[in-house]
N, CA, C and O atoms as a Maestro MAE file, in Angstrom:
{
 s_m_m2io_version
 :::
 2.0.0
}

f_m_ct {
 s_m_title
 :::
 protein
 m_atom[164] {
  # First column is atom index #
  i_m_mmod_type
  r_m_x_coord
  r_m_y_coord
  r_m_z_coord
  i_m_residue_number
  s_m_chain_name
  s_m_pdb_residue_name
  s_m_pdb_atom_name
  i_m_atomic_number
  :::
  1 25 103.523 -13.838 198.361 1 A "MET " " N  " 7
  2 3 103.500 -12.378 198.245 1 A "MET " " CA " 6
  3 2 104.901 -11.790 198.466 1 A "MET " " C  " 6
  4 15 105.227 -10.728 197.934 1 A "MET " " O  " 8
  5 25 105.726 -12.494 199.261 2 A "LYS " " N  " 7
  6 3 107.057 -11.943 199.555 2 A "LYS " " CA " 6
  7 2 107.960 -11.958 198.326 2 A "LYS " " C  " 6
  8 15 108.722 -11.019 198.093 2 A "LYS " " O  " 8
  9 25 107.867 -13.037 197.538 3 A "ASN " " N  " 7
  10 3 108.779 -13.138 196.392 3 A "ASN " " CA " 6
  11 2 108.296 -12.326 195.190 3 A "ASN " " C  " 6
  12 15 109.117 -11.901 194.378 3 A "ASN " " O  " 8
  13 25 107.009 -12.102 195.057 4 A "ARG " " N  " 7
  14 3 106.504 -11.366 193.886 4 A "ARG " " CA " 6
  15 2 105.455 -10.341 194.292 4 A "ARG " " C  " 6
  16 15 104.282 -10.512 193.957 4 A "ARG " " O  " 8
  17 25 105.830 -9.290 194.995 5 A "PRO " " N  " 7
  18 3 104.840 -8.273 195.397 5 A "PRO " " CA " 6
  19 2 104.413 -7.397 194.228 5 A "PRO " " C  " 6
  20 15 103.360 -6.761 194.279 5 A "PRO " " O  " 8
  21 25 105.231 -7.361 193.165 6 A "TRP " " N  " 7
  22 3 104.907 -6.491 192.026 6 A "TRP " " CA " 6
  23 2 103.725 -7.029 191.234 6 A "TRP " " C  " 6
  24 15 103.084 -6.287 190.489 6 A "TRP " " O  " 8
  25 25 103.435 -8.316 191.394 7 A "ILE " " N  " 7
  26 3 102.287 -8.887 190.668 7 A "ILE " " CA " 6
  27 2 100.997 -8.190 191.112 7 A "ILE " " C  " 6
  28 15 100.119 -7.912 190.296 7 A "ILE " " O  " 8
  29 25 100.896 -7.912 192.417 8 A "TRP " " N  " 7
  30 3 99.684 -7.263 192.920 8 A "TRP " " CA " 6
  31 2 99.583 -5.835 192.408 8 A "TRP " " C  " 6
  32 15 98.484 -5.323 192.198 8 A "TRP " " O  " 8
  33 25 100.747 -5.183 192.203 9 A "LEU " " N  " 7
  34 3 100.711 -3.821 191.641 9 A "LEU " " CA " 6
  35 2 100.213 -3.872 190.205 9 A "LEU " " C  " 6
  36 15 99.430 -3.020 189.786 9 A "LEU " " O  " 8
  37 25 100.664 -4.871 189.449 10 A "ILE " " N  " 7
  38 3 100.230 -4.995 188.049 10 A "ILE " " CA " 6
  39 2 98.733 -5.299 188.003 10 A "ILE " " C  " 6
  40 15 98.002 -4.729 187.193 10 A "ILE " " O  " 8
  41 25 98.283 -6.197 188.876 11 A "ILE " " N  " 7
  42 3 96.851 -6.542 188.886 11 A "ILE " " CA " 6
  43 2 96.019 -5.312 189.227 11 A "ILE " " C  " 6
  44 15 94.984 -5.064 188.608 11 A "ILE " " O  " 8
  45 25 96.473 -4.548 190.210 12 A "ALA " " N  " 7
  46 3 95.724 -3.345 190.593 12 A "ALA " " CA " 6
  47 2 95.699 -2.350 189.434 12 A "ALA " " C  " 6
  48 15 94.672 -1.721 189.176 12 A "ALA " " O  " 8
  49 25 96.828 -2.205 188.734 13 A "ASN " " N  " 7
  50 3 96.877 -1.277 187.600 13 A "ASN " " CA " 6
  51 2 95.951 -1.749 186.487 13 A "ASN " " C  " 6
  52 15 95.243 -0.941 185.886 13 A "ASN " " O  " 8
  53 25 95.949 -3.043 186.209 14 A "VAL " " N  " 7
  54 3 95.082 -3.577 185.143 14 A "VAL " " CA " 6
  55 2 93.615 -3.334 185.482 14 A "VAL " " C  " 6
  56 15 92.838 -2.914 184.624 14 A "VAL " " O  " 8
  57 25 93.237 -3.597 186.731 15 A "ILE " " N  " 7
  58 3 91.837 -3.387 187.131 15 A "ILE " " CA " 6
  59 2 91.482 -1.906 187.035 15 A "ILE " " C  " 6
  60 15 90.395 -1.553 186.576 15 A "ILE " " O  " 8
  61 25 92.398 -1.043 187.468 16 A "PHE " " N  " 7
  62 3 92.128 0.397 187.427 16 A "PHE " " CA " 6
  63 2 92.003 0.882 185.987 16 A "PHE " " C  " 6
  64 15 91.085 1.636 185.662 16 A "PHE " " O  " 8
  65 25 92.930 0.448 185.115 17 A "ILE " " N  " 7
  66 3 92.894 0.878 183.712 17 A "ILE " " CA " 6
  67 2 91.630 0.349 183.027 17 A "ILE " " C  " 6
  68 15 90.974 1.075 182.280 17 A "ILE " " O  " 8
  69 25 91.297 -0.912 183.283 18 A "SER " " N  " 7
  70 3 90.097 -1.479 182.651 18 A "SER " " CA " 6
  71 2 88.852 -0.733 183.129 18 A "SER " " C  " 6
  72 15 87.916 -0.527 182.357 18 A "SER " " O  " 8
  73 25 88.843 -0.333 184.389 19 A "GLY " " N  " 7
  74 3 87.701 0.424 184.910 19 A "GLY " " CA " 6
  75 2 87.598 1.790 184.245 19 A "GLY " " C  " 6
  76 15 86.503 2.239 183.907 19 A "GLY " " O  " 8
  77 25 88.742 2.454 184.055 20 A "MET " " N  " 7
  78 3 88.728 3.766 183.395 20 A "MET " " CA " 6
  79 2 88.257 3.623 181.950 20 A "MET " " C  " 6
  80 15 87.479 4.445 181.468 20 A "MET " " O  " 8
  81 25 88.729 2.575 181.251 21 A "ILE " " N  " 7
  82 3 88.316 2.363 179.858 21 A "ILE " " CA " 6
  83 2 86.803 2.132 179.807 21 A "ILE " " C  " 6
  84 15 86.118 2.637 178.917 21 A "ILE " " O  " 8
  85 25 86.292 1.365 180.772 22 A "THR " " N  " 7
  86 3 84.847 1.105 180.799 22 A "THR " " CA " 6
  87 2 84.070 2.410 180.974 22 A "THR " " C  " 6
  88 15 83.057 2.629 180.310 22 A "THR " " O  " 8
  89 25 84.552 3.275 181.873 23 A "LEU " " N  " 7
  90 3 83.865 4.560 182.083 23 A "LEU " " CA " 6
  91 2 83.908 5.400 180.809 23 A "LEU " " C  " 6
  92 15 82.922 6.050 180.460 23 A "LEU " " O  " 8
  93 25 85.045 5.389 180.114 24 A "VAL " " N  " 7
  94 3 85.166 6.175 178.876 24 A "VAL " " CA " 6
  95 2 84.215 5.620 177.819 24 A "VAL " " C  " 6
  96 15 83.541 6.378 177.122 24 A "VAL " " O  " 8
  97 25 84.164 4.286 177.704 25 A "VAL " " N  " 7
  98 3 83.274 3.675 176.703 25 A "VAL " " CA " 6
  99 2 81.822 4.033 176.996 25 A "VAL " " C  " 6
  100 15 81.064 4.363 176.084 25 A "VAL " " O  " 8
  101 25 81.434 3.967 178.274 26 A "ILE " " N  " 7
  102 3 80.053 4.311 178.639 26 A "ILE " " CA " 6
  103 2 79.772 5.781 178.326 26 A "ILE " " C  " 6
  104 15 78.704 6.119 177.816 26 A "ILE " " O  " 8
  105 25 80.734 6.646 178.632 27 A "ALA " " N  " 7
  106 3 80.539 8.076 178.364 27 A "ALA " " CA " 6
  107 2 80.400 8.314 176.862 27 A "ALA " " C  " 6
  108 15 79.551 9.095 176.432 27 A "ALA " " O  " 8
  109 25 81.231 7.643 176.065 28 A "VAL " " N  " 7
  110 3 81.164 7.823 174.606 28 A "VAL " " CA " 6
  111 2 79.829 7.321 174.082 28 A "VAL " " C  " 6
  112 15 79.210 7.960 173.231 28 A "VAL " " O  " 8
  113 25 79.387 6.186 174.585 29 A "ARG " " N  " 7
  114 3 78.101 5.638 174.118 29 A "ARG " " CA " 6
  115 2 76.955 6.564 174.499 29 A "ARG " " C  " 6
  116 15 75.993 6.701 173.743 29 A "ARG " " O  " 8
  117 25 77.045 7.202 175.661 30 A "ASN " " N  " 7
  118 3 75.984 8.121 176.088 30 A "ASN " " CA " 6
  119 2 76.000 9.399 175.255 30 A "ASN " " C  " 6
  120 15 74.958 10.027 175.063 30 A "ASN " " O  " 8
  121 25 77.171 9.786 174.762 31 A "LYS " " N  " 7
  122 3 77.275 11.022 173.992 31 A "LYS " " CA " 6
  123 2 76.966 10.793 172.510 31 A "LYS " " C  " 6
  124 15 76.643 11.745 171.799 31 A "LYS " " O  " 8
  125 25 77.057 9.571 172.040 32 A "GLN " " N  " 7
  126 3 76.839 9.300 170.615 32 A "GLN " " CA " 6
  127 2 75.460 9.753 170.121 32 A "GLN " " C  " 6
  128 15 75.391 10.415 169.086 32 A "GLN " " O  " 8
  129 25 74.353 9.425 170.817 33 A "PRO " " N  " 7
  130 3 73.035 9.871 170.334 33 A "PRO " " CA " 6
  131 2 72.961 11.388 170.215 33 A "PRO " " C  " 6
  132 15 72.383 11.902 169.257 33 A "PRO " " O  " 8
  133 25 73.536 12.111 171.174 34 A "ASP " " N  " 7
  134 3 73.497 13.572 171.119 34 A "ASP " " CA " 6
  135 2 74.253 14.072 169.893 34 A "ASP " " C  " 6
  136 15 73.813 14.999 169.214 34 A "ASP " " O  " 8
  137 25 75.402 13.442 169.617 35 A "VAL " " N  " 7
  138 3 76.201 13.869 168.462 35 A "VAL " " CA " 6
  139 2 75.447 13.560 167.172 35 A "VAL " " C  " 6
  140 15 75.434 14.367 166.243 35 A "VAL " " O  " 8
  141 25 74.820 12.386 167.122 36 A "LEU " " N  " 7
  142 3 74.088 12.012 165.909 36 A "LEU " " CA " 6
  143 2 72.922 12.969 165.689 36 A "LEU " " C  " 6
  144 15 72.687 13.400 164.559 36 A "LEU " " O  " 8
  145 25 72.194 13.307 166.738 37 A "THR " " N  " 7
  146 3 71.045 14.207 166.582 37 A "THR " " CA " 6
  147 2 71.533 15.603 166.209 37 A "THR " " C  " 6
  148 15 70.869 16.313 165.454 37 A "THR " " O  " 8
  149 25 72.703 16.001 166.741 38 A "THR " " N  " 7
  150 3 73.237 17.329 166.411 38 A "THR " " CA " 6
  151 2 73.612 17.379 164.936 38 A "THR " " C  " 6
  152 15 73.349 18.369 164.253 38 A "THR " " O  " 8
  153 25 74.234 16.297 164.447 39 A "HIS " " N  " 7
  154 3 74.605 16.282 163.023 39 A "HIS " " CA " 6
  155 2 73.351 16.138 162.159 39 A "HIS " " C  " 6
  156 15 73.287 16.654 161.043 39 A "HIS " " O  " 8
  157 25 72.362 15.430 162.693 40 A "GLY " " N  " 7
  158 3 71.127 15.253 161.932 40 A "GLY " " CA " 6
  159 2 70.434 16.589 161.739 40 A "GLY " " C  " 6
  160 15 69.945 16.884 160.648 40 A "GLY " " O  " 8
  161 25 70.390 17.390 162.775 41 A "HIS " " N  " 7
  162 3 69.772 18.717 162.665 41 A "HIS " " CA " 6
  163 2 70.778 19.695 162.063 41 A "HIS " " C  " 6
  164 15 70.464 20.872 161.883 41 A "HIS " " O  " 8
  :::
 }
 m_bond[163] {
  # First column is bond index #
  i_m_from
  i_m_to
  i_m_order
  :::
  1 1 2 1
  2 2 3 1
  3 3 4 2
  4 3 5 1
  5 5 6 1
  6 6 7 1
  7 7 8 2
  8 7 9 1
  9 9 10 1
  10 10 11 1
  11 11 12 2
  12 11 13 1
  13 13 14 1
  14 14 15 1
  15 15 16 2
  16 15 17 1
  17 17 18 1
  18 18 19 1
  19 19 20 2
  20 19 21 1
  21 21 22 1
  22 22 23 1
  23 23 24 2
  24 23 25 1
  25 25 26 1
  26 26 27 1
  27 27 28 2
  28 27 29 1
  29 29 30 1
  30 30 31 1
  31 31 32 2
  32 31 33 1
  33 33 34 1
  34 34 35 1
  35 35 36 2
  36 35 37 1
  37 37 38 1
  38 38 39 1
  39 39 40 2
  40 39 41 1
  41 41 42 1
  42 42 43 1
  43 43 44 2
  44 43 45 1
  45 45 46 1
  46 46 47 1
  47 47 48 2
  48 47 49 1
  49 49 50 1
  50 50 51 1
  51 51 52 2
  52 51 53 1
  53 53 54 1
  54 54 55 1
  55 55 56 2
  56 55 57 1
  57 57 58 1
  58 58 59 1
  59 59 60 2
  60 59 61 1
  61 61 62 1
  62 62 63 1
  63 63 64 2
  64 63 65 1
  65 65 66 1
  66 66 67 1
  67 67 68 2
  68 67 69 1
  69 69 70 1
  70 70 71 1
  71 71 72 2
  72 71 73 1
  73 73 74 1
  74 74 75 1
  75 75 76 2
  76 75 77 1
  77 77 78 1
  78 78 79 1
  79 79 80 2
  80 79 81 1
  81 81 82 1
  82 82 83 1
  83 83 84 2
  84 83 85 1
  85 85 86 1
  86 86 87 1
  87 87 88 2
  88 87 89 1
  89 89 90 1
  90 90 91 1
  91 91 92 2
  92 91 93 1
  93 93 94 1
  94 94 95 1
  95 95 96 2
  96 95 97 1
  97 97 98 1
  98 98 99 1
  99 99 100 2
  100 99 101 1
  101 101 102 1
  102 102 103 1
  103 103 104 2
  104 103 105 1
  105 105 106 1
  106 106 107 1
  107 107 108 2
  108 107 109 1
  109 109 110 1
  110 110 111 1
  111 111 112 2
  112 111 113 1
  113 113 114 1
  114 114 115 1
  115 115 116 2
  116 115 117 1
  117 117 118 1
  118 118 119 1
  119 119 120 2
  120 119 121 1
  121 121 122 1
  122 122 123 1
  123 123 124 2
  124 123 125 1
  125 125 126 1
  126 126 127 1
  127 127 128 2
  128 127 129 1
  129 129 130 1
  130 130 131 1
  131 131 132 2
  132 131 133 1
  133 133 134 1
  134 134 135 1
  135 135 136 2
  136 135 137 1
  137 137 138 1
  138 138 139 1
  139 139 140 2
  140 139 141 1
  141 141 142 1
  142 142 143 1
  143 143 144 2
  144 143 145 1
  145 145 146 1
  146 146 147 1
  147 147 148 2
  148 147 149 1
  149 149 150 1
  150 150 151 1
  151 151 152 2
  152 151 153 1
  153 153 154 1
  154 154 155 1
  155 155 156 2
  156 155 157 1
  157 157 158 1
  158 158 159 1
  159 159 160 2
  160 159 161 1
  161 161 162 1
  162 162 163 1
  163 163 164 2
  :::
 }
}
């Protein structure tokens, strides 16, 4: 950890970004049916 502390920062950033992308994907998937029904009507 002493010689490469930045690796942990990169890992934390990757986990955080992947988590945010997952939340966005879930939100988009939840909104898709509403959008389809709105366009359908």
